[in-house]
C-alpha positions in Angstrom: -1.9 -26.2 105.0 -1.6 -26.9 101.5 -2.4 -30.4 100.7 1.7 -31.3 99.2 2.9 -28.8 102.0 4.3 -32.4 104.5 4.6 -34.6 100.8 7.5 -33.2 99.5 9.3 -36.7 99.0 5.9 -37.2 96.7 6.1 -34.5 95.1 9.8 -35.0 94.5 8.7 -38.5 92.7 6.2 -37.6 90.6 8.3 -34.5 89.0 11.3 -37.3 88.6 9.4 -38.7 86.2 9.5 -36.1 83.7 12.1 -33.9 82.3 13.7 -31.0 84.4 12.2 -28.4 82.4 9.2 -25.9 82.2 7.2 -28.8 79.9 8.7 -31.5 81.9 7.2 -29.6 84.9 3.3 -28.9 83.7 3.4 -33.0 82.8 3.3 -33.9 86.3 -0.2 -32.0 86.3 -2.2 -34.9 86.0 -0.7 -37.4 88.5 -0.9 -34.2 90.9 -4.3 -33.8 90.2 -5.1 -37.9 90.7 -2.8 -37.8 94.0 -5.6 -35.0 95.5 -8.4 -36.7 94.2 -7.5 -40.1 95.7 -7.5 -38.5 98.8 -10.3 -35.9 99.1 -12.6 -37.0 96.4 -12.3 -33.7 94.5 -10.3 -31.2 93.3 -11.1 -28.0 95.0 -10.3 -24.2 93.5 -7.2 -24.3 96.1 -5.8 -27.3 94.8 -6.1 -26.2 91.8 -4.1 -23.2 92.5 -1.9 -25.2 94.7 -1.0 -27.5 91.6 -0.8 -24.7 88.8 1.7 -23.4 91.5 3.6 -26.6 91.8 3.6 -27.0 87.8 4.7 -23.4 86.9 0.9 -22.7 85.0 -2.5 -21.1 85.6 -5.3 -22.2 88.0 -6.9 -21.6 84.7 -5.4 -24.3 82.9 -5.4 -26.4 85.7 -9.0 -26.5 85.4 -9.2 -26.4 81.3 -7.5 -30.0 81.4 -9.5 -31.3 84.2 -12.3 -30.6 82.1 -11.4 -32.6 79.2 -11.3 -35.8 81.3 -14.7 -36.7 83.3 -12.9 -39.1 85.5 -11.7 -35.2 87.7 -14.4 -33.7 89.7 -14.9 -30.5 91.1 -17.6 -31.1 93.7 -17.6 -33.2 96.0 -19.1 -36.9 94.9 -20.8 -39.6 97.0 -19.4 -42.7 98.5 -21.0 -44.1 95.1 -20.4 -42.2 91.9 -22.4 -44.0 89.6 -20.9 -43.0 86.0 -23.7 -44.1 83.0 -21.9 -43.9 79.3 -24.3 -41.2 77.2 -22.6 -42.1 73.5 -25.3 -43.3 71.1 -24.6 -46.4 70.9 -25.4 -46.9 74.8 -28.2 -44.4 74.1 -29.9 -46.4 71.5 -29.5 -49.8 74.3 -31.0 -48.2 76.6 -28.9 -45.7 78.9 -31.7 -42.8 78.7 -33.6 -44.9 80.7 -30.9 -46.1 83.0 -29.8 -42.6 83.5 -33.7 -41.5 84.2 -34.4 -44.6 86.4 -31.1 -43.4 88.9 -31.6 -39.8 89.0 -35.5 -40.3 89.9 -35.0 -42.9 92.3 -31.9 -41.3 94.3 -33.7 -38.2 93.8 -30.1 -36.5 92.6 -28.9 -34.8 89.9 -25.2 -34.2 88.4 -23.4 -32.0 90.5 -25.4 -33.1 93.8 -25.1 -35.8 96.6 -28.0 -38.0 98.2 -28.8 -37.0 101.5 -27.2 -39.6 102.7 -24.0 -39.3 101.2 -23.8 -42.4 99.2 -24.8 -41.7 96.2 -23.8 -39.2 93.2 -24.4 -39.4 89.1 -22.7 -38.1 86.4 -23.2 -39.2 82.7 -19.7 -39.9 80.8 -18.1 -40.5 77.5 -17.8 -43.6 75.6 -16.3 -46.0 78.4 -15.7 -49.0 75.2 -18.3 -51.6 76.3 -20.8 -50.9 73.7 -21.7 -54.6 73.1 -22.5 -55.0 77.0 -24.7 -51.9 76.8 -26.9 -50.3 79.1 -23.7 -50.0 81.5 -22.7 -47.8 84.5 -18.9 -47.3 86.5 -19.1 -47.3 90.0 -16.2 -45.1 91.5 -12.9 -46.1 89.5 -13.8 -49.6 89.8 -15.0 -51.9 87.4 -17.9 -52.3 84.8 -21.4 -53.2 85.4 -22.8 -54.1 82.6 -26.4 -55.1 80.5 -28.0 -53.5 83.1 -32.1 -52.9 82.7 -34.3 -52.0 85.5 -34.2 -55.2 87.9 -30.2 -55.3 87.9 -30.4 -51.5 89.0 -32.4 -52.3 91.4 -30.1 -54.9 92.8 -27.1 -53.0 92.8 -28.6 -50.1 94.4 -30.1 -51.8 97.1 -26.7 -53.5 97.7 -25.1 -50.1 98.0 -27.9 -49.1 100.6 -25.9 -51.3 102.7 -22.7 -50.4 101.3 -22.2 -53.7 100.0 -20.5 -53.6 96.4 -21.5 -56.1 94.3 -18.1 -56.9 92.5 -18.5 -55.8 88.7 -18.8 -57.7 85.7 -15.4 -56.7 84.0 -12.4 -55.2 85.8 -11.1 -52.0 85.3 -8.7 -51.6 83.6 -9.8 -54.4 81.3 -6.9 -57.0 81.0 -5.1 -58.0 78.0 -3.3 -60.9 77.3 0.4 -61.2 75.8 -1.1 -62.3 72.4 -3.1 -58.9 72.3 -6.3 -60.2 73.1 -8.6 -58.6 75.4 -9.7 -61.3 78.3 -13.1 -61.1 80.0 -13.9 -61.0 83.2 -15.2 -64.8 82.8 -11.9 -65.5 81.7 -12.9 -65.5 77.6 -10.5 -64.4 75.3 -12.3 -62.1 72.9 -10.7 -60.2 69.6 -7.9 -61.1 67.3 -4.3 -62.1 68.2 -1.4 -60.0 66.8 0.0 -63.0 65.6 -2.7 -62.8 63.1 -1.4 -59.1 61.9 0.9 -59.0 58.6 1.7 -56.0 56.7 0.0 -54.2 53.8 1.5 -54.5 50.2 3.5 -51.6 49.5 4.8 -51.3 53.5 8.6 -51.5 54.2 9.6 -55.4 54.6 6.8 -56.4 52.7 5.2 -57.5 49.3 6.1 -54.9 46.3 
């Protein structure tokens, strides 16, 4: 049985969000991918082909879209999928050392799942937490920030007991009505949209 065969109301709801056109059907590709991955943990070749048929495209294009986003997986992941930001700012702050510690401690490489089924690892692009590097994200949950060797050991020990620690910051990050980011501590950071003003020469601004 295909995944969406007995989920026609769900498929209809997803397609209803987009124009009734070939381009509109292709726009439904990403929510269909997310639906499969949330249910099965990854998107297999057969699921790619099924989604391609629904969207009127090819499995190659579906895989191409998936390859652009580290959030989609083509192979099974562990119960706890550990994602380490690998961009330059995090690398300078110690993310390479965090990565080495994880793969050595867990004895797992990208694309693999640990023998107990708990852990998989992945390097990802910028997670937008440069000021709290080195950091990692577990599954699609929050950010674990300033992760040194001691903190990493405590997190892994908790996960081995299937007790996931609360993240330092939730995902998505909360943004207040004034446009300022709100940290998990309740602290508002950044500038308010009320402080914005037009540049000289813009329409409605100063001549």
